C-alpha positions in Angstrom: 3.5 58.4 50.3 6.0 55.6 50.2 7.3 56.8 47.0 7.7 60.3 48.4 9.7 59.0 51.3 11.9 57.0 49.1 12.6 60.0 47.0 13.3 62.0 50.1 15.6 59.3 51.5 17.3 59.1 48.1 17.7 62.8 48.0 19.1 62.8 51.5 21.5 60.1 50.5 22.6 62.0 47.5 23.0 65.1 49.5 25.0 63.2 52.1 27.1 61.5 49.4 27.7 64.9 47.9 28.7 66.2 51.2 31.0 63.3 51.8 32.5 63.8 48.4 33.0 67.4 49.1 34.5 66.5 52.5 36.7 63.9 51.0 37.9 66.3 48.4 38.5 68.9 50.9 40.4 66.4 53.1 42.5 65.4 50.2 43.4 69.0 49.4 44.2 69.7 53.1 46.4 66.6 53.2 48.2 67.6 50.1 48.7 71.1 51.5 50.0 69.5 54.7 52.4 67.3 52.8 53.5 70.2 50.7 54.2 72.2 53.9 56.0 69.3 55.3 58.1 69.0 52.2 58.8 72.8 52.3 59.8 72.5 56.0 62.0 69.5 55.3 63.7 71.4 52.4 64.0 74.5 54.6 65.4 72.3 57.5 67.8 70.7 55.1 68.9 74.1 53.9 69.2 75.4 57.4 71.3 72.3 58.4 73.5 72.8 55.4 73.9 76.5 56.4 74.6 75.4 60.0 77.2 72.9 58.8 78.8 75.5 56.7 78.8 78.1 59.5 80.2 75.4 61.8 83.0 74.6 59.4 83.7 78.3 58.9 83.7 78.7 62.7 86.1 75.8 63.1 88.4 77.2 60.4 88.3 80.6 62.1 89.0 79.1 65.5 92.0 77.2 64.0 93.2 80.4 62.3 92.8 82.2 65.6 94.8 79.7 67.5 97.5 79.8 64.9 97.6 83.6 65.0 97.7 83.6 68.8 100.6 81.1 68.8 102.4 83.5 66.4 101.5 86.4 68.6 102.9 84.6 71.7 106.1 83.8 69.8 106.4 87.4 68.6 105.9 88.6 72.2 108.7 86.3 73.4 110.9 87.3 70.5 110.2 91.0 71.0 111.0 90.7 74.7 114.3 89.1 74.0 115.1 91.8 71.4 114.2 94.5 73.9 116.6 92.9 76.5 119.3 92.7 73.8 118.8 96.3 72.8 118.9 97.4 76.5 122.2 95.4 76.9 123.6 96.9 73.7 122.7 100.4 74.9 124.5 99.7 78.2 127.5 98.4 76.3 127.5 101.5 74.1 127.4 103.7 77.2 130.3 101.7 78.6 132.2 102.0 75.4 131.6 105.8 75.2 132.8 106.1 78.8 135.8 103.9 78.0 136.6 106.2 75.0 136.4 109.2 77.2 138.6 107.6 79.9 141.0 106.4 77.2 141.5 110.0 76.1 142.4 111.0 79.6 144.6 108.0 80.1 146.3 108.7 76.7 147.3 112.2 78.0 148.5 110.7 81.3 150.7 108.0 79.9 153.7 110.1 78.6 154.2 111.8 82.0 153.9 108.5 83.7 156.5 106.9 81.4 158.9 109.8 82.1 158.5 109.4 85.8 159.0 105.6 85.5 162.2 106.1 83.5 163.5 108.6 85.9 162.9 106.3 88.8 164.5 103.3 87.0 167.5 105.4 86.1 167.9 106.5 89.7 167.5 102.9 90.8 170.3 101.7 88.4 172.6 104.4 89.6 172.1 103.4 93.2 172.1 99.6 92.6 175.2 97.4 92.3 177.3 98.5 89.4 176.9 95.5 87.1 176.2 95.8 83.3 175.9 99.6 83.8 176.5 100.4 80.1 173.8 98.0 79.0 171.2 99.0 81.6 171.7 102.7 81.2 171.8 102.3 77.5 168.4 100.6 77.6 167.0 103.5 79.7 168.3 106.1 77.3 167.0 104.2 74.2 163.5 104.1 75.6 163.8 107.8 76.6 164.8 108.8 73.1 161.7 106.9 71.8 159.3 109.3 73.7 159.9 112.0 71.1 159.5 109.8 68.1 156.2 110.3 66.2 156.1 106.6 65.1 156.2 105.3 68.7 152.8 105.4 70.4 152.4 106.1 74.1 151.2 102.5 74.6 154.4 101.2 72.9 156.6 103.5 75.1 154.8 102.2 78.2 155.3 98.6 77.1 159.0 99.2 76.6 159.3 100.7 80.1 157.5 97.7 81.6 159.9 95.5 79.7 162.9 97.3 81.3 161.3 96.8 84.7 160.9 93.1 84.0 164.6 92.9 83.0 165.7 94.5 86.2 163.5 92.1 88.1 165.2 89.2 86.4 168.6 90.5 87.4 167.7 89.7 91.0 167.0 86.0 90.2 170.0 84.9 88.2 173.7 84.4 88.3 176.2 85.7 85.7 179.8 86.3 85.0 181.5 88.7 82.6 184.8 90.5 82.1 185.1 94.2 82.9 187.5 97.0 83.9 187.0 98.4 87.3 188.8 100.8 89.5 190.2 99.4 92.8 192.0 101.8 95.1 192.4 104.2 92.2 193.9 101.7 89.9 192.1 100.2 86.8 192.0 96.4 86.8 191.0 93.8 84.3 188.7 91.5 86.3 186.0 88.8 86.0 182.8 90.0 87.6 180.5 87.4 89.4 177.0 88.5 90.2 174.7 86.4 92.3 171.3 88.0 92.0 171.4 91.3 94.0 172.9 89.5 97.0 176.5 89.5 96.1 178.7 91.2 93.5 182.4 90.2 93.6 185.4 90.4 91.3 188.6 88.5 90.7 191.6 89.6 88.6 192.3 87.6 85.5 195.4 86.2 87.1 193.5 85.2 90.3 195.8 87.1 92.5 193.2 89.4 93.9 189.6 89.0 94.9 187.2 91.7 96.1 183.5 92.7 96.5 181.2 95.7 96.1 180.5 97.5 99.3 177.0 98.9 99.2 177.6 101.3 102.1 180.8 103.0 100.7 179.7 102.4 97.1 183.3 101.2 96.3 185.1 98.0 95.3 187.0 96.5 98.3 189.6 93.8 98.2 189.0 90.6 100.3 191.3 88.2 101.9 192.4 85.9 99.1 192.4 82.8 101.2 188.8 83.3 102.3 186.9 83.7 99.0 189.4 83.2 96.1 188.5 79.6 95.4 184.7 80.2 95.9 184.7 83.1 93.5 186.7 81.1 90.9 184.2 78.3 91.3 181.3 80.7 91.0 182.7 82.1 87.8 182.9 78.7 86.3 179.3 77.9 87.4 178.0 81.1 85.9 179.8 80.2 82.6 178.3 76.7 82.8 181.7 75.2 83.1 181.0 73.5 86.4 178.0 72.0 88.3 176.0 74.1 90.7 177.0 73.8 94.4 177.0 75.7 97.6 179.5 78.6 97.7 180.9 80.6 100.6 180.4 84.2 99.3 180.7 87.6 101.0 177.2 89.0 101.6 176.4 92.2 103.4 174.5 91.9 106.6 171.0 93.3 106.6 170.8 96.9 107.9 168.8 97.6 111.0 165.9 100.0 110.6 
């Protein structure tokens, strides 16, 4: 009986030990599997992190490239805007130049008639003005008039020459000069010294100083003056004009202004 129980207990112990062994073996296998899974997950996590790091680096590089490209785009937009404004300005200038060319053609056709009218007016003015340096003044007018038919003289050059004549006539009204000339006084030709003071006074004195006279604008003739009144002044004025005497006040015959 006792032996039977011992055997039974021993058998139970063996069975229990076998079960524990099996359980221990199974636990060891499960632990190894768990550790293996952990290793696999760690390896996968490491791979995923590496992939994430690579994607992050690529994203960072792409963002840097994007910012660089956007800066270039912004610069190109500003540059293109400036070019568009320059092109618009050049187009306006081209339109202005085209209009100027068209206007120049019209002006080119109008210059010759204008020059002719200006010469006619200047010639008439010289004829009605005081008779000083008539040969020179009328010769200048005729010289410019003859240039109008020359093929080598442009309209612009002819216009410039006419303006120069007008400028010379303007200077006559601001200066003083003296020169020798032959004039007709009371139907007699006389050798005289002419004294011109601007366009205010034009007087003469014979070379011997015996006779002094002035140009009368109203009668358009030379008229003798009382020798005692102006002879010395005219003689002094001739010397001043020739730079032989210093400038001083002179008592000269001047026509009174006409009432209008």
